[in-house]
N, C-alpha and C positions, 0 to 999 in steps of 0.2 A: 668414758669408760672404765670402771671405778672396777681394780680388782679386790676382790678378798683377800685376806692374809692365810688363806689353807687352798686356795683357786688350786683345782687341778691344770692339766696342760689339758686334757681332752674337756673340758668345761666349756672351756677357754678359747679352745679353736672351735668349735662351737658358737659362739657365740660370734665372732670375729667371721664364720665363713655366712651366717644369716645376716652378715648385714655389713658385707665388705665395706671398709672405708677406702682413699681414696689414698690418704699416706695417715702416717702417727708421729705426733709427737708426745713423746715419752716423760711421763715423769719419775720414772719408778728409781731412778740415776738418783733425785736428792735424800731418798730418804736414808738415814742415818740409821734406825736400826736395824735391827738382829732380825731374824730371821726364825715364827714362835717358836717352831718347834730344833732348830739347829743354832745356838746361839753363837758360836760362833760364822755362822753362814752370813753376810751383808743381807737382809730385803732384798734393799739396794740390788744385789747381785743376782739372786734367785732371780726377781719381780723379769729382771732382763732379760736375763734363759729364756723363762718361761715364754714371754715376749714374744722372742725370737723362734723358738720349735711349736706354739703353737698358730706364729703368722705362716708356719711354712707347711703343719699338717692341714689348716684350714685352703692352702693356694690358695693364700691372700694374695696380689704384689700391689703393695704399700709400702711405699719408701717410708723405713721411721729415722724420724731426728729424737737420736738419746739427749736428753739435761742433766750437769752436771754441777753442784756449786764449788768452786774449788778439786778441780777435780784434778787441773794439772797447775804448774807452776809457769805462768807464761808470762809474769816481767818480775825485778828485782828486787820488787814491794811487797810478791807476791805471799802465801802462807805453804808451810806445805803442808801438798796434799794430804787429807783423808785418804785411810786405807781404801775405803768402801768405794770413792766416786773414782781414784787410780781403780781399782779393779775392775769397776764398769766398764771407762777407757778402756780397757783390752780384754774383752768381755765381748763391746757392741766392736771393735776392730775385729776379731775372728768371727763374728757371728757374720758383718759385711760381707768379710772374705767367702765364706761359706755356701752364703745366701748373697750375691748380691741386687738379686731382684726386691730386697730387702735393705738399702742401702738410701738414708739418707743422711745421713749424717750426725758427728759432735759435736755440739754448741753446750763450750760451761761457762754459768752465767759465774756474776762477781756476788757477793755480799748484802750491796743492796740491790734492787731492779727500780730507779726510776723511770723518770719517761723516760728523759731520751737512749738510755739505755734498751726498756722496752722497744721502741719505734728499733733500735739497730734489731734487734730479735725479732722484730716482724719481717725484715726488709728480708733477712736470708734462711727464712723460713721462703718468702715471697720468690725469693729473685730467682732460684734456679744456678745459682752462683757453682764457679769447678771448686772449688773449697766446698772442703766437706768436715773437716776438723778445725773448729773456731774455738776461743778463748774473746769471750764479754769483756772489757775493762773501759775505763772512764777513760781510756785514750781511746780507746774504738773497739775492730775486728781484731785478731791476732790471730791467723794463721798458722798451721804447726810446718815447724822447716829446721833439716838439719845442717847445722851447721859448724864448725869448726869452732873449740873454745880455745881461746885465748891463754898461752903458756903466761903464766906467774914472771914475774920479774926476776925471782929469788928463786925459782925455778930448779933446780939438779935435773940438768941436759942431755946425760950421761947417756940414757937410753939405757933399755934392760937389755942384765947377760943370763940368758937364761941355762940352765945346769941341772948333772944330779940326774934326774929322772922326768921323762915329760909323755904323756898321754894324750894323743889326738885321736878324740873321738870322729868315726866315718874318715878313717887312717888311711884307707887304699882304694877311697875316689879319686879324682883328680881337687878337690881343695885339698882334703889331705893328705895326699904325697907333696901336693906343692907347700903346703904348714908342715910338714916332717922333714925338708929337702932343707928348707929356714932354715929349721933348729939346729940339727944338725951340723950346718955350713958356723955355725952361732957358738960351737958348744956342747953342747946338751948329748950330754953320756953314754945312757940311753933311749929310747922310743919307745913306747907301747904303742901300735896302732892297734883299735878297733872298731872293728866292722859289725852292721847288721847283721851280712852274708859271707861271711867269713873267706871268703877269699882272700886263701895263702900265695898262689903264686901271686896276684897283688902287691900283697905284702910281698914278697920277697925282688919287686921287678924295686918296687921305692928304697926298696933298702940298697940296694945293689945300687943306686940312679942317687945317691945322696954322697955327699963332697962333706971328710969322708966318705966311702961307700963305710955299712953297716951292717953288720953282721947280722944275720938273719939268723931268730932261735924261737 
């Protein structure tokens, strides 16, 4: 299925609902062009959002695998990720959280897709692996992981010393209160606790339980 440059959400939803796919491999994230009507908006991002909306509108429950090229820096030799590809990763992850029935995964491709890489690509789509955020590189398939970065040998390890005024968003919640107490114990002179709910009594409690106790104003 090919999307027109100005295809509407309703038109795409109608097309998808008329012949519902069992799965979707989206090449929209590979485009580096700008949207024809909004030059600062990458067409890859706009198309990815449009696809997610249309699948939801058409009640199509099909897993979507979104492809990008160099959208993540998976190895030390990878180039810096192009902006549009990195944005597609962010948008696709959010779409997957909001519509898990349409989540397949994200697969980042290398610059050159040879026969070996193509075979690995096909294996990802057919294997039904638990891994759903992958980068295909010469060394093989790399899965997304959160790891501790090594500390450089010449790094200054004295730690961060907060001072003056600290702004804590969500400052009256459980986690925000803990952060406020931690800051007060390390020398912050003024705490500004911001909350959507304006919980004044909770803010007073947080200030009273800091060490040393903070004056509430």
